[in-house]
Residue frames as a rotation matrix with the C-alpha (Angstrom) as fourth column:
UNK 1
0.587 0.809 0.000 0.00
0.809 -0.587 0.000 0.00
0.000 0.000 -1.000 0.00
UNK 2
-0.031 -0.624 0.781 1.34
0.532 -0.672 -0.515 3.43
0.846 0.400 0.353 -0.85
UNK 3
-0.727 -0.342 -0.595 2.41
0.685 -0.310 -0.659 5.78
0.041 -0.887 0.460 1.96
UNK 4
-0.872 0.436 0.223 -0.15
-0.381 -0.890 0.251 8.36
0.307 0.134 0.942 0.84
UNK 5
0.015 0.907 -0.420 -3.02
-0.172 0.416 0.893 5.90
0.985 0.059 0.163 1.28
UNK 6
-0.132 -0.134 -0.982 -1.74
0.839 0.512 -0.183 4.96
0.527 -0.848 0.044 4.73
UNK 7
-0.969 -0.219 -0.115 -1.58
0.247 -0.843 -0.477 8.62
0.008 -0.491 0.871 5.73
UNK 8
-0.523 0.845 0.112 -5.16
-0.589 -0.453 0.669 9.17
0.616 0.284 0.734 4.54
UNK 9
0.174 0.593 -0.786 -6.38
0.218 0.755 0.618 6.06
0.960 -0.279 0.002 6.38
UNK 10
-0.543 -0.420 -0.727 -4.61
0.800 0.004 -0.600 7.24
0.255 -0.907 0.334 9.54
UNK 11
-0.954 0.248 0.171 -6.43
-0.267 -0.959 -0.097 10.55
0.140 -0.138 0.981 9.25
UNK 12
-0.122 0.957 -0.262 -9.76
-0.436 0.186 0.881 8.75
0.892 0.222 0.394 8.80
UNK 13
0.015 0.072 -0.997 -9.08
0.675 0.735 0.063 6.60
0.737 -0.674 -0.038 11.86
UNK 14
-0.877 -0.364 -0.313 -8.16
0.478 -0.595 -0.646 9.69
0.049 -0.716 0.696 13.88
UNK 15
-0.703 0.682 0.201 -11.38
-0.565 -0.708 0.424 11.39
0.431 0.184 0.883 12.78
UNK 16
0.113 0.767 -0.631 -13.41
-0.044 0.639 0.768 8.33
0.993 -0.059 0.106 13.79
UNK 17
-0.356 -0.303 -0.884 -11.77
0.840 0.310 -0.445 8.23
0.409 -0.901 0.145 17.22
UNK 18
-1.000 0.002 0.028 -12.57
-0.012 -0.934 -0.356 11.93
0.025 -0.357 0.934 17.70
UNK 19
-0.352 0.935 -0.049 -16.19
-0.603 -0.186 0.776 11.29
0.716 0.302 0.629 16.68
UNK 20
0.072 0.347 -0.935 -16.50
0.463 0.819 0.339 8.37
0.883 -0.458 -0.102 19.11
UNK 21
-0.707 -0.374 -0.601 -15.13
0.704 -0.286 -0.650 10.53
0.072 -0.882 0.465 21.94
UNK 22
-0.884 0.439 0.163 -17.55
-0.413 -0.895 0.168 13.30
0.220 0.081 0.972 20.96
UNK 23
-0.058 0.894 -0.444 -20.42
-0.227 0.421 0.878 10.79
0.972 0.152 0.179 21.07
UNK 24
-0.206 -0.086 -0.975 -19.38
0.824 0.522 -0.220 9.70
0.528 -0.849 -0.037 24.57
UNK 25
-0.951 -0.182 -0.250 -19.33
0.290 -0.808 -0.513 13.33
-0.109 -0.560 0.821 25.73
UNK 26
-0.629 0.777 0.029 -22.67
-0.604 -0.511 0.611 14.15
0.490 0.367 0.791 24.08
UNK 27
-0.043 0.612 -0.790 -24.22
0.196 0.780 0.594 10.99
0.980 -0.129 -0.154 25.49
UNK 28
-0.467 -0.192 -0.863 -23.13
0.867 0.093 -0.490 11.96
0.174 -0.977 0.123 29.00
UNK 29
-0.989 0.143 -0.032 -24.38
-0.137 -0.980 -0.143 15.52
-0.052 -0.137 0.989 28.55
UNK 30
-0.334 0.917 -0.217 -27.75
-0.474 0.035 0.880 14.17
0.814 0.397 0.423 27.44
UNK 31
-0.095 0.273 -0.957 -27.88
0.574 0.801 0.171 11.73
0.813 -0.533 -0.232 30.37
UNK 32
-0.528 -0.191 -0.828 -27.26
0.838 -0.279 -0.470 14.50
-0.142 -0.941 0.307 32.89
UNK 33
0.436 0.895 0.091 -29.75
0.896 -0.422 -0.139 16.92
-0.086 0.142 -0.986 31.36
UNK 34
-0.444 -0.743 -0.501 -27.35
0.658 -0.650 0.381 19.63
-0.609 -0.161 0.777 30.27
UNK 35
0.224 0.596 -0.771 -29.79
-0.185 -0.751 -0.634 21.15
-0.957 0.284 -0.058 27.82
UNK 36
-0.775 -0.469 -0.424 -28.25
-0.532 0.121 0.838 19.52
-0.342 0.875 -0.343 24.76
UNK 37
0.291 0.956 -0.042 -31.03
-0.774 0.210 -0.597 18.35
-0.562 0.207 0.801 22.50
UNK 38
-0.317 -0.364 0.876 -30.90
0.151 0.892 0.426 14.87
-0.936 0.268 -0.228 20.97
UNK 39
0.539 0.615 0.576 -32.73
0.696 0.059 -0.715 16.44
-0.473 0.787 -0.396 18.01
UNK 40
0.386 -0.527 -0.757 -29.95
-0.432 -0.828 0.356 18.93
-0.815 0.189 -0.548 17.32
UNK 41
0.936 0.026 -0.352 -28.83
-0.343 0.305 -0.888 18.36
0.085 0.952 0.294 13.71
UNK 42
0.024 -0.997 -0.067 -25.16
-0.849 0.015 -0.529 18.06
0.529 0.070 -0.846 14.76
UNK 43
-0.352 -0.080 0.933 -26.02
-0.757 0.611 -0.233 15.44
-0.551 -0.788 -0.275 17.41
UNK 44
0.656 0.679 0.331 -28.15
-0.316 0.645 -0.696 13.51
-0.686 0.352 0.637 14.94
UNK 45
0.727 -0.460 -0.510 -25.39
-0.533 0.091 -0.841 13.56
0.433 0.883 -0.179 12.31
UNK 46
-0.300 -0.868 0.396 -22.80
-0.934 0.182 -0.307 12.45
0.195 -0.462 -0.865 14.85
UNK 47
-0.127 0.325 0.937 -24.99
-0.563 0.754 -0.339 9.56
-0.817 -0.570 0.087 15.93
UNK 48
0.882 0.440 -0.168 -25.66
-0.365 0.414 -0.834 8.55
-0.297 0.797 0.526 12.31
UNK 49
0.344 -0.845 -0.409 -21.92
-0.682 0.074 -0.728 8.25
0.645 0.529 -0.551 11.78
UNK 50
-0.530 -0.706 0.471 -20.91
-0.811 0.258 -0.525 6.63
0.249 -0.660 -0.709 15.09
UNK 51
0.104 0.651 0.752 -23.83
-0.846 0.456 -0.278 4.37
-0.523 -0.607 0.598 16.03
UNK 52
0.824 0.196 -0.532 -23.29
-0.484 0.733 -0.478 1.86
0.296 0.651 0.699 13.20
UNK 53
-0.158 -0.938 -0.310 -19.83
-0.354 0.347 -0.869 1.19
0.922 -0.028 -0.387 14.66
UNK 54
-0.669 -0.125 0.733 -21.13
-0.736 -0.031 -0.677 0.95
0.107 -0.992 -0.071 18.24
UNK 55
0.265 0.961 0.078 -24.26
-0.963 0.259 0.077 -1.16
0.054 -0.096 0.994 17.70
UNK 56
0.339 -0.124 -0.933 -22.57
-0.217 0.954 -0.206 -4.56
0.915 0.273 0.296 17.11
UNK 57
-0.713 -0.664 -0.225 -20.79
0.103 0.218 -0.971 -4.22
0.694 -0.715 -0.087 20.45
UNK 58
-0.568 0.604 0.559 -23.96
-0.823 -0.413 -0.390 -3.05
-0.005 -0.681 0.732 22.18
UNK 59
0.486 0.735 -0.472 -25.65
-0.726 0.640 0.250 -6.22
0.486 0.222 0.845 20.97
UNK 60
0.007 -0.577 -0.817 -22.79
0.137 0.809 -0.571 -8.37
0.990 -0.108 0.085 22.29
UNK 61
-0.583 -0.254 -0.772 -22.58
0.791 0.039 -0.610 -6.59
0.185 -0.966 0.178 25.64
UNK 62
0.127 0.726 0.676 -25.70
0.437 -0.652 0.619 -4.50
0.891 0.217 -0.400 26.21
UNK 63
-0.579 -0.346 0.738 -25.59
-0.379 -0.687 -0.620 -1.82
0.722 -0.639 0.267 28.90
UNK 64
0.453 0.823 0.343 -28.43
-0.747 0.140 0.650 -3.64
0.487 -0.551 0.678 30.66
UNK 65
0.818 -0.212 -0.535 -25.95
0.330 0.934 0.136 -6.46
0.471 -0.288 0.834 31.44
UNK 66
-0.223 -0.970 -0.099 -23.20
0.765 -0.111 -0.634 -4.11
0.604 -0.218 0.767 32.65
UNK 67
-0.113 0.275 -0.955 -25.04
0.902 -0.375 -0.215 -2.06
-0.417 -0.885 -0.205 35.27
UNK 68
0.793 0.559 -0.242 -25.91
0.393 -0.773 -0.498 0.61
-0.466 0.300 -0.833 32.69
UNK 69
0.026 -0.866 -0.499 -22.34
-0.316 -0.481 0.818 1.12
-0.948 0.137 -0.286 31.48
UNK 70
0.971 0.238 0.011 -21.87
-0.043 0.222 -0.974 1.22
-0.234 0.946 0.226 27.71
UNK 71
0.187 -0.973 0.133 -18.47
-0.020 0.132 0.991 -0.25
-0.982 -0.188 0.005 26.86
UNK 72
0.662 0.135 0.738 -19.01
0.666 0.347 -0.661 -0.19
-0.345 0.928 0.140 23.09
UNK 73
0.930 -0.366 0.005 -16.92
-0.317 -0.811 -0.492 3.00
0.184 0.457 -0.870 22.56
UNK 74
0.269 -0.866 0.421 -13.99
-0.689 0.132 0.712 1.33
-0.672 -0.482 -0.562 24.30
UNK 75
0.197 -0.143 0.970 -14.20
0.381 0.923 0.059 -1.70
-0.903 0.358 0.236 21.99
UNK 76
0.897 0.172 0.407 -14.46
0.441 -0.291 -0.849 0.51
-0.028 0.941 -0.337 18.90
UNK 77
0.757 -0.653 0.014 -11.42
-0.652 -0.757 -0.029 2.55
0.030 0.013 -0.999 19.92
UNK 78
0.121 -0.708 0.696 -9.41
-0.356 0.624 0.696 -0.61
-0.927 -0.332 -0.176 20.62
UNK 79
0.406 0.093 0.909 -10.25
0.678 0.636 -0.368 -1.95
-0.613 0.766 0.195 17.16
UNK 80
0.981 -0.059 0.185 -9.44
0.085 -0.727 -0.682 1.38
0.175 0.684 -0.708 15.51
UNK 81
0.491 -0.854 0.172 -6.10
-0.779 -0.342 0.525 1.45
-0.390 -0.392 -0.833 17.35
UNK 82
0.090 -0.425 0.901 -5.35
0.096 0.904 0.417 -2.10
-0.991 0.049 0.122 16.21
UNK 83
0.725 0.212 0.655 -6.17
0.655 0.080 -0.751 -1.21
-0.211 0.974 -0.081 12.60
UNK 84
0.900 -0.435 0.010 -3.93
-0.422 -0.879 -0.221 1.86
0.105 0.195 -0.975 12.86
UNK 85
0.227 -0.856 0.465 -1.09
-0.596 0.256 0.761 -0.29
-0.770 -0.450 -0.451 14.25
UNK 86
0.244 -0.097 0.965 -1.46
0.538 0.841 -0.052 -2.80
-0.807 0.532 0.257 11.40
UNK 87
0.930 0.116 0.348 -1.44
0.359 -0.491 -0.794 0.02
0.079 0.863 -0.499 8.83
UNK 88
0.714 -0.696 0.074 1.64
-0.697 -0.699 0.160 1.59
-0.059 -0.166 -0.984 10.33
UNK 89
0.137 -0.646 0.751 3.38
-0.219 0.720 0.659 -1.79
-0.966 -0.254 -0.043 10.51
UNK 90
0.495 0.123 0.860 2.63
0.718 0.499 -0.485 -2.31
-0.489 0.858 0.159 6.81
UNK 91
0.994 -0.110 0.002 4.15
-0.096 -0.880 -0.464 1.09
0.053 0.461 -0.886 6.07
């Protein structure tokens, strides 16, 4: 794979990690009633991007089985980090 493609993929992975962290922050703000609306267009767009990555892990380990804790963002970030490491190793 060319170095340029690897750089672009690293940027995409970084962007996805940032979006997952943003989703965690927004989710906590919503849970604690901070006034952030779940119907805000930015929140809806963020969730449309991030939720497809989180849902498979939520099905495997639903928050109802973990005392309300949602560990899906952790799993997604671990996988993204592993993909980044494999890309950088291939470089």
